[in-house]
MINU-185004 format. One line per field, with one value per atom (N, C-alpha, C): atom name; residue number from 1; y, z, x. Coordinates in steps of 0.2 Angstrom, whole numbers, padded with zeros to 4 digits. Layout:
N
atomo	CA;...
num	NUM;...
yy	Y;...
zz	Z;...
xx	X;...
END
This chain:
181
atomo	N;CA;C;N;CA;C;N;CA;C;N;CA;C;N;CA;C;N;CA;C;N;CA;C;N;CA;C;N;CA;C;N;CA;C;N;CA;C;N;CA;C;N;CA;C;N;CA;C;N;CA;C;N;CA;C;N;CA;C;N;CA;C;N;CA;C;N;CA;C;N;CA;C;N;CA;C;N;CA;C;N;CA;C;N;CA;C;N;CA;C;N;CA;C;N;CA;C;N;CA;C;N;CA;C;N;CA;C;N;CA;C;N;CA;C;N;CA;C;N;CA;C;N;CA;C;N;CA;C;N;CA;C;N;CA;C;N;CA;C;N;CA;C;N;CA;C;N;CA;C;N;CA;C;N;CA;C;N;CA;C;N;CA;C;N;CA;C;N;CA;C;N;CA;C;N;CA;C;N;CA;C;N;CA;C;N;CA;C;N;CA;C;N;CA;C;N;CA;C;N;CA;C;N;CA;C;N;CA;C;N;CA;C;N;CA;C;N;CA;C;N;CA;C;N;CA;C;N;CA;C;N;CA;C;N;CA;C;N;CA;C;N;CA;C;N;CA;C;N;CA;C;N;CA;C;N;CA;C;N;CA;C;N;CA;C;N;CA;C;N;CA;C;N;CA;C;N;CA;C;N;CA;C;N;CA;C;N;CA;C;N;CA;C;N;CA;C;N;CA;C;N;CA;C;N;CA;C;N;CA;C;N;CA;C;N;CA;C;N;CA;C;N;CA;C;N;CA;C;N;CA;C;N;CA;C;N;CA;C;N;CA;C;N;CA;C;N;CA;C;N;CA;C;N;CA;C;N;CA;C;N;CA;C;N;CA;C;N;CA;C;N;CA;C;N;CA;C;N;CA;C;N;CA;C;N;CA;C;N;CA;C;N;CA;C;N;CA;C;N;CA;C;N;CA;C;N;CA;C;N;CA;C;N;CA;C;N;CA;C;N;CA;C;N;CA;C;N;CA;C;N;CA;C;N;CA;C;N;CA;C;N;CA;C;N;CA;C;N;CA;C;N;CA;C;N;CA;C;N;CA;C;N;CA;C;N;CA;C;N;CA;C;N;CA;C;N;CA;C;N;CA;C;N;CA;C;N;CA;C;N;CA;C;N;CA;C;N;CA;C;N;CA;C;N;CA;C;N;CA;C;N;CA;C;N;CA;C;N;CA;C;N;CA;C;N;CA;C;N;CA;C;N;CA;C;N;CA;C;N;CA;C;N;CA;C;N;CA;C;N;CA;C;N;CA;C;N;CA;C;N;CA;C;N;CA;C;N;CA;C;N;CA;C;N;CA;C;N;CA;C;N;CA;C;N;CA;C;N;CA;C;N;CA;C;N;CA;C;N;CA;C;N;CA;C;N;CA;C;N;CA;C;N;CA;C;N;CA;C;N;CA;C;N;CA;C;N;CA;C;N;CA;C
num	1;1;1;2;2;2;3;3;3;4;4;4;5;5;5;6;6;6;7;7;7;8;8;8;9;9;9;10;10;10;11;11;11;12;12;12;13;13;13;14;14;14;15;15;15;16;16;16;17;17;17;18;18;18;19;19;19;20;20;20;21;21;21;22;22;22;23;23;23;24;24;24;25;25;25;26;26;26;27;27;27;28;28;28;29;29;29;30;30;30;31;31;31;32;32;32;33;33;33;34;34;34;35;35;35;36;36;36;37;37;37;38;38;38;39;39;39;40;40;40;41;41;41;42;42;42;43;43;43;44;44;44;45;45;45;46;46;46;47;47;47;48;48;48;49;49;49;50;50;50;51;51;51;52;52;52;53;53;53;54;54;54;55;55;55;56;56;56;57;57;57;58;58;58;59;59;59;60;60;60;61;61;61;62;62;62;63;63;63;64;64;64;65;65;65;66;66;66;67;67;67;68;68;68;69;69;69;70;70;70;71;71;71;72;72;72;73;73;73;74;74;74;75;75;75;76;76;76;77;77;77;78;78;78;79;79;79;80;80;80;81;81;81;82;82;82;83;83;83;84;84;84;85;85;85;86;86;86;87;87;87;88;88;88;89;89;89;90;90;90;91;91;91;92;92;92;93;93;93;94;94;94;95;95;95;96;96;96;97;97;97;98;98;98;99;99;99;100;100;100;101;101;101;102;102;102;103;103;103;104;104;104;105;105;105;106;106;106;107;107;107;108;108;108;109;109;109;110;110;110;111;111;111;112;112;112;113;113;113;114;114;114;115;115;115;116;116;116;117;117;117;118;118;118;119;119;119;120;120;120;121;121;121;122;122;122;123;123;123;124;124;124;125;125;125;126;126;126;127;127;127;128;128;128;129;129;129;130;130;130;131;131;131;132;132;132;133;133;133;134;134;134;135;135;135;136;136;136;137;137;137;138;138;138;139;139;139;140;140;140;141;141;141;142;142;142;143;143;143;144;144;144;145;145;145;146;146;146;147;147;147;148;148;148;149;149;149;150;150;150;151;151;151;152;152;152;153;153;153;154;154;154;155;155;155;156;156;156;157;157;157;158;158;158;159;159;159;160;160;160;161;161;161;162;162;162;163;163;163;164;164;164;165;165;165;166;166;166;167;167;167;168;168;168;169;169;169;170;170;170;171;171;171;172;172;172;173;173;173;174;174;174;175;175;175;176;176;176;177;177;177;178;178;178;179;179;179;180;180;180;181;181;181
yy	0482;0489;0490;0486;0488;0486;0488;0486;0491;0498;0504;0505;0507;0510;0504;0498;0494;0493;0495;0494;0501;0506;0512;0517;0520;0526;0531;0535;0541;0548;0552;0559;0564;0569;0575;0580;0585;0593;0597;0601;0605;0612;0618;0623;0627;0633;0638;0638;0640;0640;0633;0627;0621;0618;0615;0611;0607;0606;0601;0601;0608;0610;0606;0605;0603;0596;0592;0586;0581;0576;0572;0573;0576;0577;0570;0571;0564;0562;0564;0562;0559;0560;0557;0551;0551;0546;0541;0542;0536;0534;0537;0536;0531;0533;0530;0523;0522;0516;0510;0515;0510;0508;0513;0511;0505;0501;0495;0498;0498;0499;0493;0490;0484;0487;0481;0481;0485;0485;0487;0491;0493;0499;0506;0509;0515;0519;0525;0527;0536;0539;0547;0548;0553;0556;0564;0566;0573;0576;0581;0586;0584;0582;0579;0582;0588;0592;0591;0591;0590;0583;0578;0571;0564;0565;0559;0553;0555;0548;0547;0550;0550;0546;0548;0544;0538;0538;0530;0526;0529;0524;0522;0527;0525;0519;0519;0514;0508;0507;0501;0498;0503;0502;0501;0495;0495;0495;0490;0490;0494;0500;0504;0512;0515;0522;0529;0533;0536;0544;0547;0553;0556;0563;0566;0575;0576;0584;0587;0595;0598;0606;0610;0617;0622;0620;0624;0623;0628;0627;0625;0628;0626;0619;0618;0610;0605;0607;0601;0602;0608;0609;0605;0605;0601;0593;0592;0584;0583;0586;0583;0582;0588;0587;0582;0580;0573;0568;0569;0562;0560;0565;0564;0561;0565;0565;0557;0554;0548;0542;0544;0540;0537;0541;0538;0541;0537;0538;0536;0533;0531;0535;0542;0546;0552;0556;0561;0566;0571;0576;0584;0585;0590;0596;0602;0607;0608;0608;0606;0609;0613;0615;0609;0605;0599;0595;0593;0589;0592;0598;0601;0600;0597;0595;0587;0585;0577;0577;0572;0570;0568;0566;0564;0557;0553;0545;0542;0537;0532;0526;0529;0524;0523;0524;0525;0517;0512;0508;0511;0516;0519;0527;0529;0537;0537;0542;0544;0551;0552;0561;0562;0566;0569;0577;0577;0583;0589;0595;0600;0604;0601;0605;0611;0614;0622;0626;0621;0625;0623;0620;0620;0613;0611;0605;0605;0611;0609;0607;0609;0605;0600;0598;0590;0585;0588;0584;0583;0590;0588;0584;0584;0578;0572;0571;0562;0562;0567;0565;0565;0568;0566;0561;0560;0552;0547;0548;0542;0541;0548;0548;0545;0545;0543;0536;0532;0524;0520;0515;0510;0506;0500;0498;0493;0494;0490;0494;0499;0503;0506;0509;0510;0518;0523;0529;0528;0531;0531;0539;0538;0546;0546;0553;0552;0559;0559;0564;0566;0570;0571;0571;0567;0568;0574;0579;0586;0590;0588;0592;0588;0586;0584;0576;0571;0565;0561;0564;0560;0562;0568;0572;0569;0568;0568;0558;0555;0547;0548;0552;0551;0555;0559;0560;0553;0551;0544;0539;0538;0533;0535;0541;0543;0541;0540;0540;0531;0530;0524;0517;0512;0506;0503;0504;0503;0506;0508;0512;0509;0510;0507;0510;0510;0515;0511;0510;0504;0505;0513;0513;0520;0521;0526;0526;0533;0535;0541;0544;0550;0554;0552;0556;0556;0554;0553;0547;0548;0541;0541;0534;0531;0529;0531;0527;0526;0519;0516;0515;0519;0518;0515;0510;0505;0507;0508;0508;0502
zz	0613;0612;0604;0599;0593;0591;0584;0582;0585;0586;0589;0587;0591;0588;0589;0592;0592;0589;0592;0589;0585;0583;0580;0584;0584;0587;0582;0582;0577;0581;0577;0582;0577;0580;0576;0579;0574;0576;0576;0579;0579;0578;0579;0580;0583;0585;0587;0582;0584;0578;0575;0577;0575;0582;0581;0587;0590;0597;0601;0599;0600;0598;0605;0609;0615;0615;0611;0609;0608;0607;0603;0611;0607;0613;0615;0621;0623;0618;0616;0611;0605;0602;0596;0597;0604;0608;0607;0610;0612;0604;0600;0593;0591;0591;0588;0592;0598;0603;0600;0598;0596;0589;0584;0577;0575;0571;0567;0559;0557;0550;0546;0541;0539;0532;0532;0530;0522;0519;0511;0511;0517;0518;0513;0510;0508;0512;0516;0522;0521;0524;0523;0530;0531;0538;0538;0540;0539;0546;0544;0550;0552;0547;0549;0555;0555;0559;0557;0562;0560;0559;0560;0558;0561;0567;0571;0569;0568;0567;0559;0555;0547;0548;0549;0549;0553;0559;0562;0557;0555;0549;0544;0540;0536;0538;0544;0546;0546;0549;0548;0542;0538;0531;0527;0528;0523;0517;0514;0507;0504;0509;0507;0508;0507;0506;0510;0513;0517;0514;0514;0510;0518;0518;0524;0522;0526;0524;0528;0528;0533;0530;0533;0530;0533;0537;0539;0535;0533;0528;0532;0537;0542;0544;0547;0548;0543;0538;0532;0529;0530;0530;0535;0542;0546;0545;0543;0543;0537;0532;0526;0529;0534;0536;0541;0544;0550;0546;0539;0535;0534;0530;0528;0533;0541;0546;0548;0547;0549;0544;0537;0532;0530;0529;0528;0521;0515;0509;0506;0511;0507;0509;0509;0511;0505;0504;0502;0507;0507;0512;0509;0508;0504;0509;0507;0510;0507;0512;0508;0515;0512;0516;0516;0521;0522;0515;0511;0504;0499;0499;0492;0487;0491;0487;0484;0485;0484;0478;0474;0470;0473;0471;0475;0474;0472;0472;0478;0478;0483;0484;0488;0487;0494;0499;0506;0509;0512;0517;0525;0525;0532;0532;0535;0537;0544;0546;0553;0553;0559;0562;0567;0570;0577;0575;0576;0572;0576;0572;0575;0578;0584;0588;0588;0589;0591;0582;0577;0570;0571;0575;0575;0573;0575;0574;0566;0561;0556;0551;0554;0551;0554;0560;0562;0558;0557;0554;0545;0542;0536;0534;0541;0539;0540;0544;0544;0538;0535;0528;0522;0523;0517;0518;0524;0526;0522;0524;0521;0513;0511;0504;0501;0503;0501;0503;0507;0510;0506;0504;0501;0505;0502;0507;0512;0518;0524;0526;0524;0526;0532;0537;0543;0543;0547;0549;0557;0559;0567;0568;0575;0576;0584;0586;0592;0595;0601;0603;0608;0613;0620;0622;0627;0630;0630;0633;0635;0629;0623;0618;0613;0615;0609;0607;0611;0609;0607;0612;0610;0604;0603;0597;0589;0591;0585;0584;0590;0589;0585;0586;0583;0577;0574;0568;0564;0567;0563;0563;0567;0567;0562;0559;0554;0547;0548;0541;0540;0546;0544;0546;0543;0545;0553;0556;0560;0565;0571;0574;0582;0583;0591;0593;0600;0604;0605;0603;0603;0610;0614;0619;0622;0629;0631;0636;0638;0641;0642;0650;0652;0649;0648;0644;0636;0634;0627;0625;0618;0617;0608;0607;0601;0598;0592;0588;0582;0580;0572;0570;0564;0561;0555;0553;0547;0543;0536;0531;0527
xx	0588;0592;0593;0590;0592;0599;0600;0607;0613;0609;0613;0620;0624;0632;0637;0633;0638;0646;0650;0656;0660;0654;0656;0658;0665;0666;0666;0661;0662;0663;0666;0669;0666;0663;0659;0662;0662;0662;0656;0654;0649;0650;0645;0647;0641;0642;0636;0631;0625;0619;0618;0620;0618;0616;0609;0606;0613;0611;0616;0623;0626;0633;0638;0633;0636;0638;0636;0638;0631;0631;0625;0621;0615;0609;0606;0603;0600;0596;0590;0585;0588;0594;0597;0600;0605;0608;0602;0595;0592;0589;0588;0587;0591;0597;0603;0604;0603;0602;0597;0591;0585;0584;0588;0585;0588;0584;0587;0588;0594;0596;0599;0595;0597;0604;0608;0615;0613;0608;0607;0602;0600;0594;0598;0589;0591;0588;0592;0588;0589;0584;0584;0583;0589;0589;0586;0581;0577;0578;0582;0585;0591;0596;0601;0606;0606;0610;0616;0623;0629;0628;0625;0626;0626;0626;0625;0621;0615;0609;0612;0611;0612;0619;0625;0632;0633;0628;0628;0624;0620;0614;0620;0622;0627;0634;0635;0640;0636;0630;0625;0623;0622;0621;0626;0630;0636;0636;0630;0629;0624;0622;0616;0619;0613;0616;0611;0614;0609;0609;0605;0603;0602;0605;0604;0603;0597;0595;0594;0595;0595;0593;0588;0588;0594;0597;0603;0609;0612;0617;0624;0625;0631;0629;0624;0624;0625;0624;0625;0634;0636;0645;0646;0644;0647;0647;0640;0637;0643;0645;0650;0656;0658;0665;0664;0660;0661;0659;0656;0657;0664;0668;0674;0679;0679;0681;0680;0675;0675;0675;0677;0678;0672;0666;0660;0659;0658;0656;0649;0646;0639;0635;0635;0630;0631;0625;0623;0621;0623;0621;0619;0612;0611;0605;0606;0604;0597;0592;0584;0580;0576;0569;0565;0564;0559;0563;0556;0560;0562;0562;0563;0569;0574;0579;0579;0574;0574;0568;0570;0564;0558;0553;0548;0547;0551;0553;0551;0546;0546;0552;0557;0563;0567;0564;0567;0564;0570;0567;0567;0571;0570;0570;0566;0567;0568;0573;0573;0574;0571;0571;0571;0575;0573;0571;0564;0562;0561;0561;0562;0556;0555;0549;0547;0553;0553;0549;0551;0548;0540;0537;0529;0527;0521;0517;0516;0515;0513;0521;0526;0533;0533;0532;0534;0530;0522;0518;0518;0522;0525;0530;0534;0539;0537;0531;0528;0526;0522;0518;0523;0529;0534;0539;0539;0541;0537;0531;0526;0527;0525;0524;0531;0539;0544;0546;0543;0545;0542;0546;0541;0538;0532;0528;0531;0530;0534;0541;0541;0547;0544;0550;0548;0552;0549;0549;0551;0558;0560;0560;0556;0557;0558;0561;0561;0558;0552;0551;0549;0549;0550;0541;0539;0531;0531;0534;0532;0532;0535;0535;0530;0525;0519;0520;0522;0523;0515;0510;0503;0500;0502;0498;0502;0509;0515;0511;0509;0508;0502;0496;0490;0490;0495;0497;0499;0505;0507;0502;0498;0492;0488;0488;0483;0486;0492;0494;0499;0500;0505;0501;0500;0497;0500;0505;0508;0511;0508;0514;0516;0522;0525;0528;0528;0533;0538;0544;0549;0553;0554;0557;0556;0555;0556;0560;0563;0569;0568;0568;0570;0564;0558;0555;0554;0559;0558;0556;0553;0548;0552;0553;0555;0548;0547;0542;0544;0541;0543;0536;0535;0528;0530;0526;0528;0522;0524;0521;0517
END
Protein backbone atom coordinates (compact mmCIF):
# COMPACT_ATOMS: atom_id res chain seq x y z
CA UNK A 1 0.00 0.00 0.00
CA UNK A 2 2.98 2.39 0.08
CA UNK A 3 3.14 5.10 2.71
CA UNK A 4 -0.13 6.58 1.47
CA UNK A 5 -2.04 9.16 3.45
CA UNK A 6 -1.77 7.30 6.72
CA UNK A 7 -3.02 9.56 9.44
CA UNK A 8 -3.30 12.66 7.26
CA UNK A 9 -6.76 14.13 6.92
CA UNK A 10 -6.68 16.96 4.41
CA UNK A 11 -9.58 19.13 3.32
CA UNK A 12 -9.77 20.59 -0.18
CA UNK A 13 -11.77 23.27 -1.91
CA UNK A 14 -12.18 23.08 -5.66
CA UNK A 15 -14.21 24.93 -8.27
CA UNK A 16 -15.82 24.72 -11.69
CA UNK A 17 -13.27 24.65 -14.51
CA UNK A 18 -10.80 22.68 -12.41
CA UNK A 19 -10.30 18.92 -12.91
CA UNK A 20 -12.26 16.69 -10.50
CA UNK A 21 -14.18 19.45 -8.75
CA UNK A 22 -16.51 16.85 -7.22
CA UNK A 23 -13.84 15.47 -4.92
CA UNK A 24 -10.48 13.77 -5.26
CA UNK A 25 -10.71 11.66 -8.42
CA UNK A 26 -10.13 7.92 -8.30
CA UNK A 27 -6.84 8.05 -10.21
CA UNK A 28 -5.36 10.66 -7.86
CA UNK A 29 -6.53 8.68 -4.82
CA UNK A 30 -4.91 5.53 -6.22
CA UNK A 31 -1.63 7.40 -6.75
CA UNK A 32 -1.77 8.96 -3.27
CA UNK A 33 -2.22 5.51 -1.72
CA UNK A 34 0.68 4.01 -3.71
CA UNK A 35 3.32 6.74 -3.74
CA UNK A 36 6.34 6.51 -1.48
CA UNK A 37 7.70 9.90 -0.42
CA UNK A 38 10.87 9.98 1.72
CA UNK A 39 10.78 12.45 4.63
CA UNK A 40 13.58 14.58 3.14
CA UNK A 41 12.47 14.38 -0.50
CA UNK A 42 12.46 17.23 -2.98
CA UNK A 43 9.26 16.57 -4.92
CA UNK A 44 7.70 17.98 -8.09
CA UNK A 45 3.95 17.62 -8.76
CA UNK A 46 3.24 18.24 -12.47
CA UNK A 47 -0.33 19.29 -13.24
CA UNK A 48 -1.13 19.71 -9.56
CA UNK A 49 -4.72 20.89 -10.01
CA UNK A 50 -6.14 22.06 -6.69
CA UNK A 51 -3.42 20.12 -4.91
CA UNK A 52 -4.46 16.74 -3.48
CA UNK A 53 -1.37 14.81 -4.64
CA UNK A 54 1.27 17.47 -3.98
CA UNK A 55 -0.16 18.55 -0.63
CA UNK A 56 -0.30 14.94 0.56
CA UNK A 57 3.32 14.56 -0.58
CA UNK A 58 4.22 17.69 1.42
CA UNK A 59 2.71 16.11 4.53
CA UNK A 60 4.91 13.04 3.98
CA UNK A 61 8.10 14.97 3.07
CA UNK A 62 8.24 16.55 6.51
CA UNK A 63 11.84 17.75 6.10
CA UNK A 64 11.53 18.07 2.33
CA UNK A 65 9.89 20.46 -0.12
CA UNK A 66 7.26 20.07 -2.82
CA UNK A 67 7.06 22.23 -5.93
CA UNK A 68 3.61 22.12 -7.54
CA UNK A 69 2.94 23.38 -11.07
CA UNK A 70 -0.19 23.72 -13.19
CA UNK A 71 -1.06 25.58 -16.39
CA UNK A 72 -4.48 26.56 -14.96
CA UNK A 73 -4.26 29.77 -12.93
CA UNK A 74 -7.48 29.03 -11.03
CA UNK A 75 -6.13 25.60 -10.04
CA UNK A 76 -2.95 27.26 -8.73
CA UNK A 77 -5.01 29.72 -6.63
CA UNK A 78 -7.02 26.83 -5.19
CA UNK A 79 -3.88 24.78 -4.47
CA UNK A 80 -2.42 27.77 -2.57
CA UNK A 81 -5.67 28.16 -0.63
CA UNK A 82 -5.71 24.45 0.18
CA UNK A 83 -2.08 24.62 1.37
CA UNK A 84 -3.00 27.51 3.71
CA UNK A 85 -6.18 25.82 4.96
CA UNK A 86 -4.25 22.63 5.75
CA UNK A 87 -1.32 24.57 7.30
CA UNK A 88 1.18 23.18 4.80
CA UNK A 89 4.09 25.53 4.21
CA UNK A 90 6.82 23.34 2.66
CA UNK A 91 5.40 23.95 -0.82
CA UNK A 92 5.96 26.29 -3.74
CA UNK A 93 2.96 26.48 -6.09
CA UNK A 94 3.51 28.02 -9.52
CA UNK A 95 1.49 28.68 -12.66
CA UNK A 96 3.51 26.98 -15.38
CA UNK A 97 2.97 25.76 -18.92
CA UNK A 98 4.61 22.37 -18.53
CA UNK A 99 8.02 23.16 -16.96
CA UNK A 100 8.37 26.78 -18.16
CA UNK A 101 8.28 28.34 -14.65
CA UNK A 102 11.13 26.11 -13.41
CA UNK A 103 14.81 26.44 -14.08
CA UNK A 104 16.30 23.38 -15.74
CA UNK A 105 18.16 22.12 -12.68
CA UNK A 106 18.34 18.39 -11.93
CA UNK A 107 17.13 18.48 -8.37
CA UNK A 108 14.10 16.33 -7.64
CA UNK A 109 14.03 13.00 -5.82
CA UNK A 110 10.43 12.32 -6.82
CA UNK A 111 8.16 13.58 -9.59
CA UNK A 112 4.42 12.91 -9.33
CA UNK A 113 1.83 13.31 -12.06
CA UNK A 114 -1.74 12.46 -12.88
CA UNK A 115 -1.15 13.59 -16.46
CA UNK A 116 -3.70 15.55 -18.49
CA UNK A 117 -4.59 12.75 -20.92
CA UNK A 118 -7.04 14.99 -22.79
CA UNK A 119 -4.17 17.34 -23.65
CA UNK A 120 -2.85 14.62 -25.97
CA UNK A 121 0.05 12.19 -26.16
CA UNK A 122 2.65 14.85 -27.04
CA UNK A 123 1.94 16.75 -23.80
CA UNK A 124 1.98 13.56 -21.71
CA UNK A 125 5.28 12.48 -23.27
CA UNK A 126 6.71 15.98 -22.72
CA UNK A 127 5.85 15.57 -19.02
CA UNK A 128 7.74 12.25 -18.91
CA UNK A 129 10.76 13.77 -20.68
CA UNK A 130 10.80 16.87 -18.47
CA UNK A 131 10.49 14.70 -15.37
CA UNK A 132 13.43 12.57 -16.49
CA UNK A 133 15.57 15.66 -17.10
CA UNK A 134 14.83 17.06 -13.63
CA UNK A 135 15.20 13.88 -11.58
CA UNK A 136 18.47 13.10 -9.86
CA UNK A 137 20.03 9.72 -10.62
CA UNK A 138 18.03 7.08 -8.72
CA UNK A 139 15.02 9.39 -8.45
CA UNK A 140 11.57 8.19 -9.44
CA UNK A 141 8.59 9.36 -11.45
CA UNK A 142 5.22 8.15 -10.14
CA UNK A 143 2.36 8.29 -12.62
CA UNK A 144 -1.27 7.21 -12.69
CA UNK A 145 -2.87 6.41 -16.03
CA UNK A 146 -5.97 4.52 -17.13
CA UNK A 147 -5.45 1.42 -19.22
CA UNK A 148 -8.08 2.57 -21.72
CA UNK A 149 -6.41 6.00 -21.97
CA UNK A 150 -3.14 4.66 -23.26
CA UNK A 151 -1.31 2.97 -20.39
CA UNK A 152 0.58 0.60 -22.77
CA UNK A 153 1.95 3.44 -24.94
CA UNK A 154 2.75 5.50 -21.83
CA UNK A 155 4.66 2.55 -20.38
CA UNK A 156 6.58 2.09 -23.65
CA UNK A 157 7.56 5.78 -23.61
CA UNK A 158 8.67 5.52 -19.97
CA UNK A 159 10.74 2.42 -20.81
CA UNK A 160 12.50 4.35 -23.59
CA UNK A 161 13.64 6.98 -21.03
CA UNK A 162 14.09 5.32 -17.65
CA UNK A 163 16.37 2.55 -16.38
CA UNK A 164 13.53 0.67 -14.72
CA UNK A 165 9.73 0.90 -15.03
CA UNK A 166 7.45 -1.07 -12.74
CA UNK A 167 3.71 -1.34 -12.42
CA UNK A 168 3.27 -0.73 -8.69
CA UNK A 169 -0.44 -1.37 -8.55
CA UNK A 170 -3.57 -1.53 -10.64
CA UNK A 171 -7.06 -0.72 -9.50
CA UNK A 172 -10.30 -0.46 -11.53
CA UNK A 173 -8.42 0.06 -14.79
CA UNK A 174 -5.93 2.53 -13.32
CA UNK A 175 -2.24 1.74 -13.45
CA UNK A 176 0.38 3.21 -11.15
CA UNK A 177 3.84 3.18 -12.71
CA UNK A 178 7.07 4.01 -10.96
CA UNK A 179 9.90 4.88 -13.34
CA UNK A 180 13.39 5.02 -11.83
CA UNK A 181 16.18 7.06 -13.40
